[in-house]
Gaussian input, Z-matrix of N, CA and C with variables (Angstrom, degrees):
# hf/3-21g

backbone

0 1
 N
 C     1     B1
 C     2     B2     1     A1
 N     3     B3     2     A2     1     D1
 C     4     B4     3     A3     2     D2
 C     5     B5     4     A4     3     D3
 N     6     B6     5     A5     4     D4
 C     7     B7     6     A6     5     D5
 C     8     B8     7     A7     6     D6
 N     9     B9     8     A8     7     D7
 C    10    B10     9     A9     8     D8
 C    11    B11    10    A10     9     D9
 N    12    B12    11    A11    10    D10
 C    13    B13    12    A12    11    D11
 C    14    B14    13    A13    12    D12
 N    15    B15    14    A14    13    D13
 C    16    B16    15    A15    14    D14
 C    17    B17    16    A16    15    D15
 N    18    B18    17    A17    16    D16
 C    19    B19    18    A18    17    D17
 C    20    B20    19    A19    18    D18
 N    21    B21    20    A20    19    D19
 C    22    B22    21    A21    20    D20
 C    23    B23    22    A22    21    D21
 N    24    B24    23    A23    22    D22
 C    25    B25    24    A24    23    D23
 C    26    B26    25    A25    24    D24
 N    27    B27    26    A26    25    D25
 C    28    B28    27    A27    26    D26
 C    29    B29    28    A28    27    D27
 N    30    B30    29    A29    28    D28
 C    31    B31    30    A30    29    D29
 C    32    B32    31    A31    30    D30
 N    33    B33    32    A32    31    D31
 C    34    B34    33    A33    32    D32
 C    35    B35    34    A34    33    D33
 N    36    B36    35    A35    34    D34
 C    37    B37    36    A36    35    D35
 C    38    B38    37    A37    36    D36
 N    39    B39    38    A38    37    D37
 C    40    B40    39    A39    38    D38
 C    41    B41    40    A40    39    D39
 N    42    B42    41    A41    40    D40
 C    43    B43    42    A42    41    D41
 C    44    B44    43    A43    42    D42
 N    45    B45    44    A44    43    D43
 C    46    B46    45    A45    44    D44
 C    47    B47    46    A46    45    D45
 N    48    B48    47    A47    46    D46
 C    49    B49    48    A48    47    D47
 C    50    B50    49    A49    48    D48
 N    51    B51    50    A50    49    D49
 C    52    B52    51    A51    50    D50
 C    53    B53    52    A52    51    D51
 N    54    B54    53    A53    52    D52
 C    55    B55    54    A54    53    D53
 C    56    B56    55    A55    54    D54
 N    57    B57    56    A56    55    D55
 C    58    B58    57    A57    56    D56
 C    59    B59    58    A58    57    D57
 N    60    B60    59    A59    58    D58
 C    61    B61    60    A60    59    D59
 C    62    B62    61    A61    60    D60
 N    63    B63    62    A62    61    D61
 C    64    B64    63    A63    62    D62
 C    65    B65    64    A64    63    D63
 N    66    B66    65    A65    64    D64
 C    67    B67    66    A66    65    D65
 C    68    B68    67    A67    66    D66
 N    69    B69    68    A68    67    D67
 C    70    B70    69    A69    68    D68
 C    71    B71    70    A70    69    D69
 N    72    B72    71    A71    70    D70
 C    73    B73    72    A72    71    D71
 C    74    B74    73    A73    72    D72
 N    75    B75    74    A74    73    D73
 C    76    B76    75    A75    74    D74
 C    77    B77    76    A76    75    D75
 N    78    B78    77    A77    76    D76
 C    79    B79    78    A78    77    D77
 C    80    B80    79    A79    78    D78
 N    81    B81    80    A80    79    D79
 C    82    B82    81    A81    80    D80
 C    83    B83    82    A82    81    D81
 N    84    B84    83    A83    82    D82
 C    85    B85    84    A84    83    D83
 C    86    B86    85    A85    84    D84
 N    87    B87    86    A86    85    D85
 C    88    B88    87    A87    86    D86
 C    89    B89    88    A88    87    D87
 N    90    B90    89    A89    88    D88
 C    91    B91    90    A90    89    D89
 C    92    B92    91    A91    90    D90
 N    93    B93    92    A92    91    D91
 C    94    B94    93    A93    92    D92
 C    95    B95    94    A94    93    D93
 N    96    B96    95    A95    94    D94
 C    97    B97    96    A96    95    D95
 C    98    B98    97    A97    96    D96
 N    99    B99    98    A98    97    D97
 C   100   B100    99    A99    98    D98
 C   101   B101   100   A100    99    D99
 N   102   B102   101   A101   100   D100
 C   103   B103   102   A102   101   D101
 C   104   B104   103   A103   102   D102
 N   105   B105   104   A104   103   D103
 C   106   B106   105   A105   104   D104
 C   107   B107   106   A106   105   D105
 N   108   B108   107   A107   106   D106
 C   109   B109   108   A108   107   D107
 C   110   B110   109   A109   108   D108
 N   111   B111   110   A110   109   D109
 C   112   B112   111   A111   110   D110
 C   113   B113   112   A112   111   D111
 N   114   B114   113   A113   112   D112
 C   115   B115   114   A114   113   D113
 C   116   B116   115   A115   114   D114
 N   117   B117   116   A116   115   D115
 C   118   B118   117   A117   116   D116
 C   119   B119   118   A118   117   D117
 N   120   B120   119   A119   118   D118
 C   121   B121   120   A120   119   D119
 C   122   B122   121   A121   120   D120
 N   123   B123   122   A122   121   D121
 C   124   B124   123   A123   122   D122
 C   125   B125   124   A124   123   D123
 N   126   B126   125   A125   124   D124
 C   127   B127   126   A126   125   D125
 C   128   B128   127   A127   126   D126
 N   129   B129   128   A128   127   D127
 C   130   B130   129   A129   128   D128
 C   131   B131   130   A130   129   D129
 N   132   B132   131   A131   130   D130
 C   133   B133   132   A132   131   D131
 C   134   B134   133   A133   132   D132
 N   135   B135   134   A134   133   D133
 C   136   B136   135   A135   134   D134
 C   137   B137   136   A136   135   D135
 N   138   B138   137   A137   136   D136
 C   139   B139   138   A138   137   D137
 C   140   B140   139   A139   138   D138
 N   141   B141   140   A140   139   D139
 C   142   B142   141   A141   140   D140
 C   143   B143   142   A142   141   D141
 N   144   B144   143   A143   142   D142
 C   145   B145   144   A144   143   D143
 C   146   B146   145   A145   144   D144
 N   147   B147   146   A146   145   D145
 C   148   B148   147   A147   146   D146
 C   149   B149   148   A148   147   D147
 N   150   B150   149   A149   148   D148
 C   151   B151   150   A150   149   D149
 C   152   B152   151   A151   150   D150
 N   153   B153   152   A152   151   D151
 C   154   B154   153   A153   152   D152
 C   155   B155   154   A154   153   D153
 N   156   B156   155   A155   154   D154
 C   157   B157   156   A156   155   D155
 C   158   B158   157   A157   156   D156
 N   159   B159   158   A158   157   D157
 C   160   B160   159   A159   158   D158
 C   161   B161   160   A160   159   D159
 N   162   B162   161   A161   160   D160
 C   163   B163   162   A162   161   D161
 C   164   B164   163   A163   162   D162
 N   165   B165   164   A164   163   D163
 C   166   B166   165   A165   164   D164
 C   167   B167   166   A166   165   D165
 N   168   B168   167   A167   166   D166
 C   169   B169   168   A168   167   D167
 C   170   B170   169   A169   168   D168
 N   171   B171   170   A170   169   D169
 C   172   B172   171   A171   170   D170
 C   173   B173   172   A172   171   D171
 N   174   B174   173   A173   172   D172
 C   175   B175   174   A174   173   D173
 C   176   B176   175   A175   174   D174
 N   177   B177   176   A176   175   D175
 C   178   B178   177   A177   176   D176
 C   179   B179   178   A178   177   D177
 N   180   B180   179   A179   178   D178
 C   181   B181   180   A180   179   D179
 C   182   B182   181   A181   180   D180
 N   183   B183   182   A182   181   D181
 C   184   B184   183   A183   182   D182
 C   185   B185   184   A184   183   D183
 N   186   B186   185   A185   184   D184
 C   187   B187   186   A186   185   D185
 C   188   B188   187   A187   186   D186
 N   189   B189   188   A188   187   D187
 C   190   B190   189   A189   188   D188
 C   191   B191   190   A190   189   D189
 N   192   B192   191   A191   190   D190
 C   193   B193   192   A192   191   D191
 C   194   B194   193   A193   192   D192
 N   195   B195   194   A194   193   D193
 C   196   B196   195   A195   194   D194
 C   197   B197   196   A196   195   D195
 N   198   B198   197   A197   196   D196
 C   199   B199   198   A198   197   D197
 C   200   B200   199   A199   198   D198
 N   201   B201   200   A200   199   D199
 C   202   B202   201   A201   200   D200
 C   203   B203   202   A202   201   D201
 N   204   B204   203   A203   202   D202
 C   205   B205   204   A204   203   D203
 C   206   B206   205   A205   204   D204
 N   207   B207   206   A206   205   D205
 C   208   B208   207   A207   206   D206
 C   209   B209   208   A208   207   D207
 N   210   B210   209   A209   208   D208
 C   211   B211   210   A210   209   D209
 C   212   B212   211   A211   210   D210
 N   213   B213   212   A212   211   D211
 C   214   B214   213   A213   212   D212
 C   215   B215   214   A214   213   D213
 N   216   B216   215   A215   214   D214
 C   217   B217   216   A216   215   D215
 C   218   B218   217   A217   216   D216
 N   219   B219   218   A218   217   D217
 C   220   B220   219   A219   218   D218
 C   221   B221   220   A220   219   D219
 N   222   B222   221   A221   220   D220
 C   223   B223   222   A222   221   D221
 C   224   B224   223   A223   222   D222
 N   225   B225   224   A224   223   D223
 C   226   B226   225   A225   224   D224
 C   227   B227   226   A226   225   D225
 N   228   B228   227   A227   226   D226
 C   229   B229   228   A228   227   D227
 C   230   B230   229   A229   228   D228
 N   231   B231   230   A230   229   D229
 C   232   B232   231   A231   230   D230
 C   233   B233   232   A232   231   D231
 N   234   B234   233   A233   232   D232
 C   235   B235   234   A234   233   D233
 C   236   B236   235   A235   234   D234
 N   237   B237   236   A236   235   D235
 C   238   B238   237   A237   236   D236
 C   239   B239   238   A238   237   D237
 N   240   B240   239   A239   238   D238
 C   241   B241   240   A240   239   D239
 C   242   B242   241   A241   240   D240
 N   243   B243   242   A242   241   D241
 C   244   B244   243   A243   242   D242
 C   245   B245   244   A244   243   D243
 N   246   B246   245   A245   244   D244
 C   247   B247   246   A246   245   D245
 C   248   B248   247   A247   246   D246
 N   249   B249   248   A248   247   D247
 C   250   B250   249   A249   248   D248
 C   251   B251   250   A250   249   D249
 N   252   B252   251   A251   250   D250
 C   253   B253   252   A252   251   D251
 C   254   B254   253   A253   252   D252
 N   255   B255   254   A254   253   D253
 C   256   B256   255   A255   254   D254
 C   257   B257   256   A256   255   D255
 N   258   B258   257   A257   256   D256
 C   259   B259   258   A258   257   D257
 C   260   B260   259   A259   258   D258
 N   261   B261   260   A260   259   D259
 C   262   B262   261   A261   260   D260
 C   263   B263   262   A262   261   D261
 N   264   B264   263   A263   262   D262
 C   265   B265   264   A264   263   D263
 C   266   B266   265   A265   264   D264
 N   267   B267   266   A266   265   D265
 C   268   B268   267   A267   266   D266
 C   269   B269   268   A268   267   D267
 N   270   B270   269   A269   268   D268
 C   271   B271   270   A270   269   D269
 C   272   B272   271   A271   270   D270
 N   273   B273   272   A272   271   D271
 C   274   B274   273   A273   272   D272
 C   275   B275   274   A274   273   D273
 N   276   B276   275   A275   274   D274
 C   277   B277   276   A276   275   D275
 C   278   B278   277   A277   276   D276
 N   279   B279   278   A278   277   D277
 C   280   B280   279   A279   278   D278
 C   281   B281   280   A280   279   D279
 N   282   B282   281   A281   280   D280
 C   283   B283   282   A282   281   D281
 C   284   B284   283   A283   282   D282
 N   285   B285   284   A284   283   D283
 C   286   B286   285   A285   284   D284
 C   287   B287   286   A286   285   D285
 N   288   B288   287   A287   286   D286
 C   289   B289   288   A288   287   D287
 C   290   B290   289   A289   288   D288
 N   291   B291   290   A290   289   D289
 C   292   B292   291   A291   290   D290
 C   293   B293   292   A292   291   D291
 N   294   B294   293   A293   292   D292
 C   295   B295   294   A294   293   D293
 C   296   B296   295   A295   294   D294
 N   297   B297   296   A296   295   D295
 C   298   B298   297   A297   296   D296
 C   299   B299   298   A298   297   D297
 N   300   B300   299   A299   298   D298
 C   301   B301   300   A300   299   D299
 C   302   B302   301   A301   300   D300
 N   303   B303   302   A302   301   D301
 C   304   B304   303   A303   302   D302
 C   305   B305   304   A304   303   D303
 N   306   B306   305   A305   304   D304
 C   307   B307   306   A306   305   D305
 C   308   B308   307   A307   306   D306
 N   309   B309   308   A308   307   D307
 C   310   B310   309   A309   308   D308
 C   311   B311   310   A310   309   D309
 N   312   B312   311   A311   310   D310
 C   313   B313   312   A312   311   D311
 C   314   B314   313   A313   312   D312
 N   315   B315   314   A314   313   D313
 C   316   B316   315   A315   314   D314
 C   317   B317   316   A316   315   D315
 N   318   B318   317   A317   316   D316
 C   319   B319   318   A318   317   D317
 C   320   B320   319   A319   318   D318
 N   321   B321   320   A320   319   D319
 C   322   B322   321   A321   320   D320
 C   323   B323   322   A322   321   D321

   B1=1.5557
   B2=1.4826
   B3=1.3184
   B4=1.4669
   B5=1.4873
   B6=1.3440
   B7=1.4878
   B8=1.4997
   B9=1.3112
   B10=1.5059
   B11=1.5451
   B12=1.2798
   B13=1.5080
   B14=1.4626
   B15=1.3389
   B16=1.4671
   B17=1.5037
   B18=1.3379
   B19=1.4380
   B20=1.5643
   B21=1.2945
   B22=1.4836
   B23=1.5554
   B24=1.3042
   B25=1.4724
   B26=1.4869
   B27=1.3721
   B28=1.4449
   B29=1.5654
   B30=1.2210
   B31=1.5018
   B32=1.5700
   B33=1.3161
   B34=1.5058
   B35=1.4949
   B36=1.3065
   B37=1.5530
   B38=1.5069
   B39=1.4028
   B40=1.4592
   B41=1.5006
   B42=1.3365
   B43=1.5335
   B44=1.5492
   B45=1.3192
   B46=1.4547
   B47=1.6114
   B48=1.3146
   B49=1.4742
   B50=1.4925
   B51=1.3965
   B52=1.4297
   B53=1.4951
   B54=1.3134
   B55=1.4475
   B56=1.4992
   B57=1.3085
   B58=1.5229
   B59=1.4605
   B60=1.3117
   B61=1.4458
   B62=1.5160
   B63=1.3664
   B64=1.5234
   B65=1.5109
   B66=1.2910
   B67=1.5044
   B68=1.4841
   B69=1.3036
   B70=1.4394
   B71=1.4607
   B72=1.2890
   B73=1.5267
   B74=1.5371
   B75=1.3045
   B76=1.4544
   B77=1.5061
   B78=1.3219
   B79=1.4486
   B80=1.5481
   B81=1.2959
   B82=1.4448
   B83=1.5789
   B84=1.2316
   B85=1.5162
   B86=1.4513
   B87=1.3305
   B88=1.4832
   B89=1.4816
   B90=1.3019
   B91=1.5184
   B92=1.5529
   B93=1.3180
   B94=1.4771
   B95=1.5213
   B96=1.3315
   B97=1.4644
   B98=1.5286
   B99=1.3613
   B100=1.4453
   B101=1.5132
   B102=1.2649
   B103=1.4364
   B104=1.5155
   B105=1.3555
   B106=1.4454
   B107=1.5619
   B108=1.2754
   B109=1.3825
   B110=1.5691
   B111=1.3155
   B112=1.4498
   B113=1.5501
   B114=1.3899
   B115=1.4401
   B116=1.5431
   B117=1.2585
   B118=1.5000
   B119=1.4880
   B120=1.3178
   B121=1.5144
   B122=1.5381
   B123=1.3533
   B124=1.4788
   B125=1.5448
   B126=1.3513
   B127=1.4751
   B128=1.5971
   B129=1.2899
   B130=1.4997
   B131=1.4846
   B132=1.2736
   B133=1.4597
   B134=1.4813
   B135=1.3621
   B136=1.4878
   B137=1.4674
   B138=1.3756
   B139=1.4594
   B140=1.4920
   B141=1.4238
   B142=1.4810
   B143=1.5183
   B144=1.3427
   B145=1.4602
   B146=1.5096
   B147=1.2770
   B148=1.5088
   B149=1.5068
   B150=1.2940
   B151=1.4985
   B152=1.5150
   B153=1.3145
   B154=1.3521
   B155=1.5447
   B156=1.3558
   B157=1.5061
   B158=1.5426
   B159=1.2941
   B160=1.5110
   B161=1.5339
   B162=1.3287
   B163=1.4726
   B164=1.4879
   B165=1.3593
   B166=1.4245
   B167=1.5680
   B168=1.3411
   B169=1.4490
   B170=1.4522
   B171=1.3612
   B172=1.5014
   B173=1.4930
   B174=1.3276
   B175=1.4388
   B176=1.5142
   B177=1.2982
   B178=1.4711
   B179=1.5253
   B180=1.2896
   B181=1.4375
   B182=1.4642
   B183=1.2974
   B184=1.4226
   B185=1.4939
   B186=1.3674
   B187=1.4290
   B188=1.4997
   B189=1.2882
   B190=1.4730
   B191=1.5216
   B192=1.3403
   B193=1.4496
   B194=1.5380
   B195=1.2851
   B196=1.4122
   B197=1.5505
   B198=1.2394
   B199=1.4747
   B200=1.5506
   B201=1.3384
   B202=1.4637
   B203=1.5154
   B204=1.3279
   B205=1.4156
   B206=1.5273
   B207=1.3499
   B208=1.4341
   B209=1.4952
   B210=1.3718
   B211=1.3997
   B212=1.5415
   B213=1.2495
   B214=1.4468
   B215=1.5394
   B216=1.3673
   B217=1.4954
   B218=1.5131
   B219=1.3920
   B220=1.4279
   B221=1.5636
   B222=1.3592
   B223=1.4372
   B224=1.5397
   B225=1.2860
   B226=1.4595
   B227=1.5525
   B228=1.2855
   B229=1.4596
   B230=1.5164
   B231=1.3568
   B232=1.4740
   B233=1.5538
   B234=1.2985
   B235=1.5240
   B236=1.4756
   B237=1.4096
   B238=1.4642
   B239=1.5089
   B240=1.3508
   B241=1.4856
   B242=1.4351
   B243=1.3534
   B244=1.4836
   B245=1.5170
   B246=1.3622
   B247=1.4946
   B248=1.5195
   B249=1.2910
   B250=1.5037
   B251=1.5579
   B252=1.3671
   B253=1.4882
   B254=1.5517
   B255=1.2699
   B256=1.5445
   B257=1.5269
   B258=1.3530
   B259=1.4856
   B260=1.5290
   B261=1.3088
   B262=1.5174
   B263=1.4586
   B264=1.3655
   B265=1.5068
   B266=1.5149
   B267=1.3605
   B268=1.4942
   B269=1.4962
   B270=1.2946
   B271=1.4436
   B272=1.5189
   B273=1.3206
   B274=1.4491
   B275=1.5861
   B276=1.3227
   B277=1.4702
   B278=1.5487
   B279=1.2714
   B280=1.4338
   B281=1.5797
   B282=1.2920
   B283=1.5082
   B284=1.5234
   B285=1.3840
   B286=1.4508
   B287=1.4992
   B288=1.3485
   B289=1.4563
   B290=1.5621
   B291=1.3380
   B292=1.4643
   B293=1.4901
   B294=1.3213
   B295=1.4813
   B296=1.5546
   B297=1.3728
   B298=1.4238
   B299=1.5124
   B300=1.3208
   B301=1.4204
   B302=1.5083
   B303=1.3079
   B304=1.4915
   B305=1.5484
   B306=1.2647
   B307=1.5192
   B308=1.5106
   B309=1.2391
   B310=1.5408
   B311=1.4925
   B312=1.3569
   B313=1.4584
   B314=1.5743
   B315=1.3414
   B316=1.4769
   B317=1.5470
   B318=1.3197
   B319=1.4869
   B320=1.5240
   B321=1.3500
   B322=1.4294
   B323=1.5659
   A1=109.82
   A2=113.37
   A3=119.46
   A4=109.29
   A5=112.24
   A6=116.78
   A7=109.41
   A8=116.01
   A9=121.04
   A10=111.10
   A11=115.32
   A12=118.76
   A13=113.10
   A14=117.71
   A15=121.44
   A16=108.45
   A17=119.59
   A18=119.10
   A19=111.27
   A20=116.95
   A21=118.03
   A22=111.78
   A23=115.16
   A24=118.91
   A25=105.51
   A26=116.53
   A27=123.09
   A28=110.66
   A29=116.34
   A30=121.89
   A31=107.08
   A32=116.91
   A33=121.85
   A34=105.91
   A35=112.66
   A36=118.54
   A37=107.32
   A38=114.52
   A39=119.54
   A40=105.58
   A41=114.90
   A42=120.54
   A43=109.63
   A44=115.38
   A45=123.64
   A46=106.91
   A47=116.30
   A48=118.36
   A49=111.83
   A50=121.92
   A51=123.50
   A52=112.55
   A53=120.53
   A54=122.21
   A55=113.68
   A56=117.24
   A57=117.84
   A58=112.35
   A59=125.04
   A60=131.81
   A61=104.49
   A62=112.89
   A63=118.57
   A64=107.73
   A65=116.74
   A66=123.87
   A67=113.16
   A68=118.60
   A69=126.40
   A70=111.06
   A71=114.38
   A72=118.46
   A73=106.85
   A74=114.80
   A75=120.85
   A76=112.22
   A77=118.99
   A78=122.52
   A79=111.80
   A80=117.36
   A81=121.21
   A82=107.45
   A83=120.20
   A84=121.50
   A85=111.50
   A86=116.62
   A87=123.88
   A88=110.14
   A89=122.59
   A90=119.28
   A91=110.80
   A92=113.18
   A93=114.74
   A94=111.39
   A95=116.05
   A96=121.45
   A97=110.55
   A98=118.11
   A99=123.33
   A100=113.48
   A101=119.51
   A102=122.40
   A103=110.94
   A104=115.75
   A105=121.63
   A106=109.03
   A107=116.85
   A108=123.96
   A109=110.86
   A110=117.06
   A111=122.42
   A112=114.76
   A113=109.09
   A114=116.30
   A115=114.78
   A116=118.90
   A117=123.67
   A118=111.22
   A119=115.61
   A120=117.83
   A121=108.02
   A122=113.16
   A123=119.75
   A124=109.45
   A125=116.33
   A126=120.12
   A127=104.33
   A128=116.13
   A129=120.46
   A130=113.55
   A131=119.84
   A132=125.61
   A133=106.86
   A134=116.78
   A135=120.47
   A136=109.96
   A137=116.81
   A138=124.05
   A139=106.25
   A140=119.17
   A141=121.49
   A142=112.46
   A143=116.65
   A144=120.75
   A145=108.35
   A146=114.99
   A147=122.89
   A148=111.45
   A149=116.16
   A150=118.32
   A151=109.73
   A152=123.88
   A153=125.78
   A154=113.51
   A155=113.51
   A156=117.44
   A157=112.52
   A158=118.85
   A159=120.48
   A160=112.23
   A161=119.87
   A162=119.59
   A163=117.91
   A164=118.65
   A165=120.54
   A166=108.34
   A167=118.97
   A168=120.68
   A169=114.20
   A170=120.53
   A171=121.26
   A172=108.92
   A173=121.26
   A174=121.88
   A175=109.83
   A176=119.21
   A177=119.77
   A178=111.93
   A179=117.14
   A180=122.76
   A181=110.75
   A182=120.22
   A183=123.59
   A184=113.45
   A185=116.23
   A186=118.46
   A187=106.68
   A188=118.85
   A189=123.80
   A190=106.83
   A191=117.11
   A192=123.86
   A193=108.25
   A194=118.18
   A195=121.75
   A196=113.44
   A197=117.45
   A198=122.82
   A199=111.66
   A200=118.13
   A201=120.60
   A202=111.37
   A203=119.26
   A204=122.20
   A205=113.11
   A206=115.62
   A207=118.94
   A208=113.12
   A209=118.29
   A210=122.08
   A211=111.28
   A212=116.86
   A213=121.31
   A214=113.08
   A215=110.63
   A216=116.24
   A217=112.78
   A218=115.26
   A219=121.71
   A220=113.47
   A221=113.73
   A222=114.12
   A223=115.44
   A224=115.91
   A225=122.82
   A226=111.33
   A227=114.87
   A228=121.07
   A229=112.89
   A230=114.65
   A231=115.48
   A232=112.54
   A233=113.00
   A234=119.00
   A235=110.85
   A236=118.78
   A237=120.00
   A238=110.03
   A239=115.88
   A240=117.75
   A241=113.60
   A242=116.12
   A243=118.69
   A244=112.38
   A245=115.53
   A246=120.28
   A247=109.54
   A248=121.48
   A249=123.44
   A250=109.88
   A251=115.15
   A252=117.99
   A253=109.68
   A254=118.39
   A255=123.88
   A256=104.72
   A257=119.16
   A258=120.42
   A259=113.87
   A260=114.25
   A261=118.62
   A262=109.49
   A263=117.53
   A264=121.28
   A265=108.59
   A266=119.13
   A267=119.44
   A268=110.16
   A269=120.17
   A270=125.08
   A271=109.08
   A272=119.22
   A273=122.61
   A274=111.02
   A275=113.82
   A276=118.25
   A277=115.47
   A278=117.34
   A279=121.60
   A280=113.01
   A281=113.59
   A282=118.96
   A283=105.68
   A284=116.29
   A285=116.33
   A286=114.80
   A287=116.57
   A288=118.40
   A289=104.75
   A290=115.64
   A291=121.76
   A292=108.98
   A293=109.15
   A294=115.80
   A295=107.49
   A296=115.84
   A297=120.63
   A298=108.18
   A299=115.62
   A300=122.50
   A301=111.32
   A302=112.17
   A303=116.86
   A304=110.12
   A305=117.58
   A306=118.43
   A307=111.17
   A308=113.97
   A309=119.83
   A310=106.65
   A311=115.46
   A312=121.38
   A313=105.42
   A314=113.52
   A315=118.04
   A316=106.01
   A317=112.59
   A318=119.53
   A319=108.14
   A320=112.15
   A321=117.37
   A322=110.17
   D1=150.04
   D2=178.49
   D3=-75.37
   D4=142.82
   D5=174.52
   D6=-82.72
   D7=151.29
   D8=-179.77
   D9=62.29
   D10=29.52
   D11=177.19
   D12=-79.29
   D13=-30.70
   D14=-176.88
   D15=-128.37
   D16=148.40
   D17=175.94
   D18=-72.08
   D19=156.21
   D20=-175.80
   D21=-67.50
   D22=142.58
   D23=179.06
   D24=-93.09
   D25=132.72
   D26=-174.90
   D27=-146.60
   D28=168.19
   D29=174.64
   D30=-84.19
   D31=129.32
   D32=-178.81
   D33=-122.06
   D34=141.46
   D35=173.77
   D36=-92.14
   D37=120.35
   D38=178.27
   D39=-101.92
   D40=133.74
   D41=177.87
   D42=-119.61
   D43=122.93
   D44=177.50
   D45=-77.71
   D46=111.56
   D47=-175.25
   D48=-71.10
   D49=-22.34
   D50=-178.58
   D51=-83.60
   D52=-29.50
   D53=179.43
   D54=-117.65
   D55=-14.50
   D56=-179.63
   D57=84.84
   D58=2.10
   D59=-176.81
   D60=-69.64
   D61=136.67
   D62=176.77
   D63=-122.31
   D64=142.30
   D65=173.60
   D66=-150.52
   D67=148.25
   D68=178.32
   D69=-96.86
   D70=133.02
   D71=178.05
   D72=-146.68
   D73=151.30
   D74=175.89
   D75=-72.28
   D76=135.92
   D77=-178.26
   D78=-155.20
   D79=160.64
   D80=173.65
   D81=-97.32
   D82=0.85
   D83=174.72
   D84=-56.44
   D85=151.53
   D86=-179.48
   D87=-124.05
   D88=59.75
   D89=179.57
   D90=-69.99
   D91=149.33
   D92=-175.68
   D93=-90.36
   D94=-21.01
   D95=-179.47
   D96=-76.18
   D97=142.17
   D98=-179.61
   D99=-124.49
   D100=148.23
   D101=175.11
   D102=-148.81
   D103=159.42
   D104=179.89
   D105=-98.15
   D106=130.52
   D107=-179.45
   D108=-137.16
   D109=114.87
   D110=-177.00
   D111=55.22
   D112=41.68
   D113=174.19
   D114=85.85
   D115=-1.41
   D116=-179.28
   D117=-123.91
   D118=145.61
   D119=-179.59
   D120=-94.63
   D121=133.83
   D122=178.55
   D123=-131.45
   D124=155.23
   D125=168.06
   D126=-66.72
   D127=144.72
   D128=-179.34
   D129=-110.87
   D130=135.58
   D131=172.35
   D132=-125.03
   D133=122.73
   D134=177.63
   D135=-95.64
   D136=134.31
   D137=-176.97
   D138=-124.70
   D139=144.54
   D140=179.51
   D141=-78.38
   D142=-27.51
   D143=-178.27
   D144=-138.65
   D145=134.17
   D146=172.67
   D147=-138.60
   D148=-174.80
   D149=-179.43
   D150=-64.36
   D151=-16.50
   D152=-178.53
   D153=-80.63
   D154=-22.63
   D155=-178.78
   D156=-121.08
   D157=-9.07
   D158=-178.76
   D159=-72.79
   D160=126.92
   D161=179.46
   D162=-51.40
   D163=-32.87
   D164=-177.56
   D165=-64.02
   D166=-41.35
   D167=-177.95
   D168=-85.65
   D169=-25.67
   D170=179.54
   D171=-85.60
   D172=-23.92
   D173=178.82
   D174=86.66
   D175=0.91
   D176=175.69
   D177=-87.31
   D178=155.37
   D179=179.37
   D180=-92.70
   D181=-5.20
   D182=178.66
   D183=-91.66
   D184=133.09
   D185=-175.61
   D186=-109.07
   D187=125.49
   D188=-178.89
   D189=-93.12
   D190=114.66
   D191=-177.39
   D192=-113.75
   D193=90.43
   D194=-176.29
   D195=-76.25
   D196=-23.17
   D197=-174.65
   D198=-97.89
   D199=-8.01
   D200=177.02
   D201=74.72
   D202=29.36
   D203=-178.65
   D204=-71.65
   D205=-38.19
   D206=178.32
   D207=-63.07
   D208=-42.43
   D209=177.67
   D210=-65.80
   D211=-39.76
   D212=177.28
   D213=-59.31
   D214=-43.85
   D215=179.94
   D216=-65.20
   D217=-41.76
   D218=179.77
   D219=-65.60
   D220=-40.60
   D221=175.79
   D222=-68.08
   D223=-36.81
   D224=-179.88
   D225=-60.49
   D226=-48.54
   D227=-176.77
   D228=-78.87
   D229=-22.90
   D230=174.20
   D231=-70.38
   D232=-37.68
   D233=174.65
   D234=-62.64
   D235=-41.02
   D236=179.52
   D237=-62.65
   D238=-44.33
   D239=-179.20
   D240=-61.15
   D241=-43.62
   D242=178.12
   D243=-61.13
   D244=-40.67
   D245=178.38
   D246=-65.56
   D247=-39.78
   D248=176.40
   D249=-60.20
   D250=-44.58
   D251=-179.23
   D252=-62.24
   D253=-41.57
   D254=-178.19
   D255=-64.39
   D256=-46.02
   D257=178.85
   D258=-59.37
   D259=-41.00
   D260=179.29
   D261=-62.20
   D262=-46.38
   D263=-177.67
   D264=-61.66
   D265=-38.33
   D266=-179.14
   D267=-68.07
   D268=-38.52
   D269=179.90
   D270=-66.66
   D271=-41.27
   D272=179.20
   D273=-63.92
   D274=-37.67
   D275=175.32
   D276=-68.12
   D277=-29.30
   D278=-177.99
   D279=-83.10
   D280=-31.51
   D281=-176.07
   D282=-79.90
   D283=120.28
   D284=172.73
   D285=-72.75
   D286=147.82
   D287=-177.33
   D288=-80.99
   D289=131.60
   D290=178.18
   D291=-90.46
   D292=141.39
   D293=178.44
   D294=-78.73
   D295=150.68
   D296=178.93
   D297=-76.05
   D298=138.41
   D299=176.09
   D300=-75.20
   D301=141.96
   D302=178.19
   D303=-69.18
   D304=140.19
   D305=178.07
   D306=-63.52
   D307=144.49
   D308=-178.53
   D309=-80.32
   D310=149.36
   D311=176.06
   D312=-82.05
   D313=143.31
   D314=179.67
   D315=-82.30
   D316=145.14
   D317=172.62
   D318=-90.49
   D319=130.39
   D320=-177.14
   D321=-122.16

């Protein structure tokens, strides 16, 4: 086997920034920051959402969005929708309305 093929597996302290919940889990992540948890020092990884704050796991219907991602997404696609509507109106104004052709008489 090749040496240095995989990063070392270690215990990492994950901290949920929205609720402040901390838990230790094994990971190959290599965070530089360290913190003490329950008398032992661990590398720390901060996450915006974990099982402690996600609505699926908590059973609540309220979603806590501390970073404003939902608002950002809504604004982004609202602008796109408005732009599409403006483009459609411009195209409708440019295209002349064709008159209907008179039906042909059948030969008998």
